[in-house]
N, C-alpha and C positions, 0 to 999 in steps of 0.2 A: 406503429408498434407501441404497445404500452410497456411500462417498466419491467413487468414480469417477463414478457416476451424478450425484451432487450437483454435481460440478464440470462435468460435461458440460452439465447444466441451466443452471448459471450462465454458462458460456461461450456457450451459445445465446442467453441473455437479453442478454448484453453485445453480442454480434454484432448482434442484432436492433435494439438501441437506438442503437448508434453507427454502424451501417453507412452511413447517409445523412447523417451530421453531421460536418462538418469542424472545428467549433470544439472545441479541446482542453479548455477549461474546462467547457463543457457536457458533454462526454463524461466527464470526470473526475467531475463532479457526479453524473451518472447511475450510473456504476460504483460510486461511494461508497455511494449509496442502495441499489443492488442488493446489495452485499456486507453492508452494515450490517444490512439486513433479513433476510438469508439465514442469518446465523450466530446460534448460541446463545453466550452468555458473552462477547460482544464489546461493549466500551464505546466504541470509536472505530474508524472506518474512513474513510480519506481519503488525500489527496495533499498533499505539500509540493512546491513548485516551486522550481527553481533560478533565482534572480534576483540579479544583481550579486554572484555568488560565494558566496551562502549560500542555505539552504533557507528559503522563506517559505510560510506556511500557505496552502493552496489549498482546493479544495472538499472537504468532509468531512461526516460524520454522527456525532453523538455528543457527548461532553462538550467543554467549552471547552478549547482547545489552546494550546500554546506558539505564538507567532507566528513567531519566527525561530530557526533552529538553524544553528550554524556547521558547515561541512564538517569531518568528522573527530570531531565530538562526538556523543555519544549513539548510539542504534541507527540513527536516520535518517542522521545525518552520517557514520557509519561505512559505511553502505551506499553512500553517494556516494563516499567516499574509496577504498573497496575495489572499487567497481563490482560488488559481489556482494550477493546476497540475504543478509539477516541473519535467522536463525531463533533466537529467544532464549526458552528455556524458563522462565527466571526473570530478569526485568529487574533485580532487586535485586543480582544477581551480575555484571551486565554493567558493566565498568569505564567510568565516565563517563556512566552512564545519566542522562537528563534526565527527571525525574518531572513531566510535565505534568499527569497525573492520578494521584494517590496510590493509586487503586484498581487501576491496571494492574499485572499480574503477569507476563504474557508478551506477546511481540510478534513480528511478522514484518514485514519491510520489503523491498520489491522495487524495485530501480532501474528507471527508465523511460528508455530511450535514444532519441535522434534524432541522426543523423549521427555515430554512435559516441561521443556525449557524453551523460552523465546530465543530463536536463532536469527530472526530477522523481523522487519516490519514492512508491510506494503503501505506506501504513503501516496496520497493523491491530493494535489492542491488545485484550487480554483480561483480565478479572478473574481468570480461572482460570490457575493455573500449568500449564506444559507444554501449552497449548491447541493449538498448531500442530505439525504433523509434516511429514515429507518429502512425503506426499501433498498436504497443504495447499500446500506450497511449489510443487510441480509444477503444481497446479491454478491457483494465483494467478499463477505465471509465464506460464502459457498465456493467462490473461486480459490480463496486461500486454502480451504479444506481440500480441494483437489490437489493443490501443490503439496500440502502436508502429507496426503496419501501417497503421492509420488515419492516423497522423501522417505517415507516408511517402507515403501516397496523396493527401494534400490538396494 
């Protein structure tokens, strides 16, 4: 299966599992499980939610994680402040990287929007350097778009 087919399969799974569920936390939990179990070389997949002006740990699969991340700090906080996906080949070269798990070497973080505001981020960490590429970014952004649509429809 090539990457395009892989992401079409994941997108189908996400749509099927969240289509009838309005609860955001439940949907984030299932998306985290789908992604964590689908990838090789990934040690963390999940969400941080915006609460009281900072990112707070949400549903995830993987290693123990940092609980709170200030906006503008680390890869996740930068995704919020820039309102853009962060694709980082080597987290050790990312200024202000927060090492929640010392084994993480690359990371991708996608902001989740509702009413034009970032309400969460999808964060995936890998033990492998340069694990994620533009195709991964497009595939994950499509998955986040499905979640955002579900938020809008509830």
